[in-house]
SEGUDO-509845 format. One record per residue: residue in one letter; chain; y, z, x of N, C-alpha, C in turn. Coordinates in steps of 0.2 Angstrom, whole numbers, plus 5000, padded with zeros to 4 digits. Example, Ala and Ser with C-alpha at 12.3 -4.5 7.8 and 13.67 -1.06 7.14 Angstrom:
BEGIN
R  rest  kette    ny    nz    nx   cay   caz   cax    cy    cz    cx
R     A      A  4972  5039  5066  4978  5039  5062  4984  5039  5066
R     S      A  4989  5035  5064  4995  5036  5068  5000  5039  5064
END
This chain:
BEGIN
R  rest  kette    ny    nz    nx   cay   caz   cax    cy    cz    cx
R     M      A  5362  5116  4928  5363  5123  4927  5360  5128  4933
R     R      A  5354  5124  4935  5350  5129  4940  5354  5127  4947
R     T      A  5357  5121  4948  5360  5120  4954  5366  5125  4955
R     S      A  5370  5126  4950  5375  5130  4949  5374  5137  4951
R     F      A  5369  5139  4948  5366  5147  4949  5365  5147  4957
R     N      A  5361  5142  4959  5359  5142  4966  5365  5142  4971
R     R      A  5370  5139  4969  5377  5139  4973  5380  5145  4973
R     S      A  5380  5149  4967  5383  5156  4966  5380  5160  4970
R     V      A  5373  5160  4970  5369  5165  4974  5370  5164  4981
R     T      A  5370  5158  4983  5372  5156  4990  5379  5158  4992
R     T      A  5383  5157  4988  5390  5159  4990  5391  5167  4991
R     L      A  5388  5170  4985  5388  5178  4985  5385  5180  4992
R     A      A  5379  5178  4993  5375  5180  4999  5379  5179  5005
R     G      A  5383  5173  5006  5386  5171  5012  5393  5176  5013
R     A      A  5395  5178  5007  5401  5182  5006  5398  5190  5009
R     A      A  5393  5191  5006  5390  5198  5009  5389  5198  5017
R     V      A  5386  5192  5019  5384  5193  5026  5391  5193  5030
R     A      A  5396  5189  5028  5402  5189  5031  5406  5195  5032
R     T      A  5406  5198  5026  5409  5205  5025  5406  5210  5030
R     T      A  5398  5210  5029  5395  5214  5034  5397  5212  5041
R     A      A  5397  5207  5043  5398  5205  5049  5406  5207  5052
R     I      A  5410  5206  5048  5418  5208  5048  5418  5215  5050
R     V      A  5416  5219  5045  5416  5227  5045  5412  5229  5051
R     G      A  5406  5226  5052  5402  5229  5058  5405  5227  5065
R     T      A  5409  5221  5066  5411  5219  5072  5417  5224  5073
R     A      A  5422  5225  5068  5427  5229  5068  5425  5235  5070
R     L      A  5420  5239  5067  5419  5246  5069  5416  5246  5076
R     A      A  5413  5241  5079  5411  5242  5085  5416  5242  5090
R     T      A  5421  5239  5089  5427  5239  5094  5432  5244  5092
R     A      A  5432  5247  5087  5438  5252  5084  5439  5258  5089
R     G      A  5445  5260  5090  5446  5266  5092  5448  5266  5099
R     G      A  5446  5262  5104  5448  5262  5111  5456  5259  5112
R     A      A  5456  5253  5109  5462  5249  5110  5468  5253  5107
R     S      A  5468  5256  5102  5475  5259  5098  5477  5265  5103
R     A      A  5472  5269  5106  5475  5274  5111  5478  5272  5117
R     Q      A  5476  5265  5120  5480  5263  5125  5486  5261  5123
R     N      A  5488  5259  5117  5494  5256  5115  5499  5261  5113
R     Q      A  5497  5267  5113  5502  5273  5112  5508  5275  5116
R     V      A  5507  5272  5123  5512  5273  5127  5516  5267  5129
R     S      A  5523  5267  5126  5526  5261  5128  5527  5258  5134
R     T      A  5529  5253  5136  5530  5250  5143  5536  5254  5147
R     A      A  5540  5257  5143  5546  5260  5147  5543  5267  5149
R     G      A  5537  5268  5147  5534  5276  5150  5536  5281  5145
R     T      A  5540  5280  5140  5541  5285  5135  5535  5285  5130
R     L      A  5534  5291  5127  5529  5291  5123  5532  5289  5115
R     E      A  5529  5286  5112  5531  5284  5105  5525  5284  5100
R     Y      A  5526  5286  5094  5520  5287  5089  5519  5279  5087
R     K      A  5512  5278  5087  5509  5271  5084  5505  5273  5079
R     P      A  5506  5270  5073  5501  5271  5068  5494  5268  5067
R     I      A  5491  5271  5063  5483  5268  5064  5483  5261  5063
R     Q      A  5479  5258  5068  5478  5251  5068  5471  5249  5065
R     E      A  5470  5247  5058  5464  5247  5057  5459  5242  5060
R     P      A  5453  5244  5060  5448  5240  5064  5446  5234  5059
R     F      A  5449  5232  5054  5448  5226  5050  5455  5224  5047
R     T      A  5455  5218  5045  5461  5215  5042  5462  5218  5035
R     T      A  5467  5217  5033  5469  5220  5026  5464  5216  5021
R     P      A  5461  5220  5017  5456  5217  5012  5459  5211  5008
R     V      A  5455  5206  5008  5457  5200  5005  5453  5199  4998
R     G      A  5455  5196  4994  5450  5195  4988  5451  5200  4983
R     A      A  5447  5199  4978  5446  5204  4972  5443  5211  4975
R     C      A  5446  5215  4971  5442  5222  4972  5439  5224  4964
R     D      A  5434  5224  4965  5429  5226  4958  5424  5230  4959
R     P      A  5425  5237  4958  5419  5242  4960  5412  5240  4957
R     E      A  5412  5236  4952  5406  5234  4949  5404  5227  4951
R     G      A  5408  5223  4956  5407  5216  4958  5402  5216  4963
R     N      A  5403  5210  4967  5398  5208  4972  5399  5213  4978
R     T      A  5396  5212  4983  5397  5216  4989  5404  5216  4992
R     L      A  5406  5210  4993  5413  5208  4996  5418  5213  4992
R     E      A  5417  5211  4985  5423  5215  4981  5423  5223  4980
R     M      A  5416  5225  4982  5416  5233  4982  5418  5235  4988
R     T      A  5416  5231  4994  5419  5234  5000  5427  5234  5000
R     N      A  5430  5228  4997  5437  5228  4997  5439  5234  4994
R     C      A  5437  5236  4989  5440  5242  4986  5440  5248  4990
R     F      A  5434  5249  4994  5434  5255  4998  5439  5255  5003
R     L      A  5439  5248  5007  5444  5247  5012  5451  5248  5010
R     K      A  5453  5246  5004  5461  5247  5001  5461  5253  5001
R     K      A  5457  5258  4999  5458  5265  4999  5458  5268  5005
R     V      A  5455  5266  5011  5456  5268  5018  5463  5266  5020
R     V      A  5465  5260  5018  5472  5259  5020  5476  5263  5018
R     S      A  5476  5265  5011  5481  5269  5007  5480  5276  5010
R     T      A  5474  5279  5012  5474  5285  5014  5476  5285  5021
R     D      A  5475  5280  5025  5478  5280  5032  5485  5280  5032
R     K      A  5489  5277  5028  5496  5277  5027  5499  5284  5027
R     K      A  5496  5288  5022  5498  5294  5022  5497  5299  5028
R     I      A  5490  5298  5032  5489  5301  5038  5495  5299  5042
R     N      A  5496  5292  5043  5502  5290  5047  5508  5294  5046
R     A      A  5510  5295  5039  5516  5298  5038  5517  5305  5041
R     L      A  5511  5309  5040  5511  5315  5042  5510  5316  5050
R     Q      A  5506  5312  5053  5507  5311  5060  5513  5309  5063
R     K      A  5517  5305  5061  5523  5303  5063  5528  5309  5063
R     E      A  5529  5312  5058  5533  5319  5057  5530  5324  5062
R     R      A  5525  5324  5062  5522  5330  5067  5523  5327  5074
R     F      A  5522  5321  5076  5523  5319  5083  5531  5320  5084
R     S      A  5536  5317  5080  5543  5318  5081  5545  5325  5082
R     E      A  5542  5330  5078  5543  5337  5079  5540  5340  5085
R     A      A  5537  5337  5089  5533  5341  5094  5539  5342  5099
R     G      A  5537  5348  5103  5542  5351  5107  5542  5349  5114
R     S      A  5537  5344  5116  5536  5342  5123  5533  5335  5123
R     D      A  5533  5332  5128  5529  5325  5129  5521  5328  5130
R     Q      A  5520  5334  5132  5512  5336  5133  5510  5338  5126
R     Q      A  5514  5340  5122  5512  5341  5115  5510  5334  5112
R     R      A  5514  5330  5113  5514  5322  5109  5508  5320  5113
R     R      A  5506  5320  5119  5501  5317  5122  5494  5319  5118
R     A      A  5494  5326  5118  5489  5330  5114  5488  5327  5108
R     Y      A  5493  5325  5104  5492  5323  5097  5490  5316  5098
R     L      A  5492  5312  5103  5490  5304  5104  5482  5304  5105
R     K      A  5480  5309  5110  5474  5310  5111  5469  5312  5106
R     N      A  5471  5316  5102  5468  5319  5096  5467  5313  5091
R     D      A  5472  5309  5090  5472  5303  5086  5467  5299  5088
R     A      A  5467  5297  5094  5463  5292  5097  5456  5294  5097
R     Q      A  5454  5301  5098  5447  5304  5098  5445  5302  5090
R     W      A  5449  5305  5086  5447  5304  5079  5446  5297  5077
R     L      A  5449  5291  5078  5448  5285  5077  5441  5283  5079
R     K      A  5440  5285  5086  5434  5283  5089  5428  5286  5085
R     K      A  5429  5292  5084  5423  5296  5080  5423  5293  5073
R     R      A  5428  5291  5070  5427  5288  5063  5423  5283  5064
R     A      A  5425  5278  5069  5421  5271  5069  5414  5273  5071
R     A      A  5412  5277  5075  5405  5278  5077  5402  5281  5071
R     E      A  5404  5286  5067  5401  5288  5061  5400  5283  5055
R     A      A  5405  5278  5055  5404  5274  5050  5399  5269  5052
R     R      A  5397  5268  5059  5392  5263  5061  5386  5267  5060
R     E      A  5384  5273  5060  5379  5277  5060  5375  5277  5053
R     V      A  5379  5275  5048  5377  5274  5041  5374  5268  5040
R     R      A  5374  5263  5045  5372  5256  5042  5364  5256  5044
R     Q      A  5360  5253  5039  5353  5253  5039  5351  5246  5039
R     G      A  5355  5241  5039  5352  5234  5038  5353  5232  5031
R     G      A  5356  5226  5031  5357  5223  5024  5364  5222  5022
R     S      A  5365  5219  5017  5372  5217  5015  5375  5223  5012
R     I      A  5372  5229  5010  5376  5234  5008  5378  5238  5013
R     D      A  5377  5236  5019  5380  5241  5025  5387  5240  5025
R     S      A  5390  5235  5023  5398  5234  5023  5401  5240  5018
R     I      A  5397  5241  5013  5400  5246  5008  5398  5253  5011
R     R      A  5392  5255  5013  5391  5261  5016  5396  5262  5022
R     S      A  5398  5257  5026  5403  5259  5032  5409  5260  5029
R     A      A  5411  5256  5024  5419  5257  5021  5419  5265  5017
R     Q      A  5413  5266  5014  5414  5272  5011  5414  5278  5016
R     K      A  5411  5277  5022  5411  5282  5026  5417  5283  5029
R     M      A  5421  5277  5031  5428  5278  5033  5432  5281  5029
R     L      A  5431  5279  5022  5436  5282  5017  5435  5290  5017
R     Q      A  5428  5292  5017  5427  5299  5017  5430  5303  5023
R     L      A  5429  5300  5029  5432  5304  5035  5440  5303  5035
R     S      A  5443  5298  5032  5450  5298  5031  5453  5302  5027
R     K      A  5449  5303  5021  5451  5309  5017  5451  5316  5019
R     K      A  5446  5317  5023  5445  5323  5026  5450  5325  5031
R     R      A  5452  5320  5035  5457  5320  5039  5464  5323  5036
R     L      A  5465  5318  5031  5471  5319  5027  5472  5326  5024
R     N      A  5465  5328  5021  5466  5336  5019  5467  5341  5024
R     K      A  5464  5339  5030  5465  5344  5035  5472  5344  5038
R     L      A  5476  5338  5039  5482  5338  5040  5488  5341  5035
R     Q      A  5486  5341  5028  5490  5344  5024  5490  5350  5023
R     H      A  5485  5354  5026  5483  5361  5025  5484  5364  5031
END
């Protein structure tokens, strides 16, 4: 019984460390690459949706579960909110009157993504809960952006 408990605690701790590392690494590199990918090789501007700085959350989502499960819940909401942002931005981009306006939209999107990643990193204080804090902050900022785009 004691061995089983120790394995469960070790597995949970390992999952929390892995999640913190994944979200932390993703946030450290977020923002810059997607801005460069928004101009096609042909030289014409095209809309590119948000490229999340993390892979689609895997595993169970349980708001009352372990660190990994709680983080997954927030990251799934981030993906859902960002899909709504993408739909609005794609429409806005396609209705732009000029390439200059499209470039401005792309630049604004890139700046926002970079700022979102930086602000999500700033809430980290050390420990396994950092992945939850970062995911919560990303969700908060994505919801704020969506609200702004809708009004």
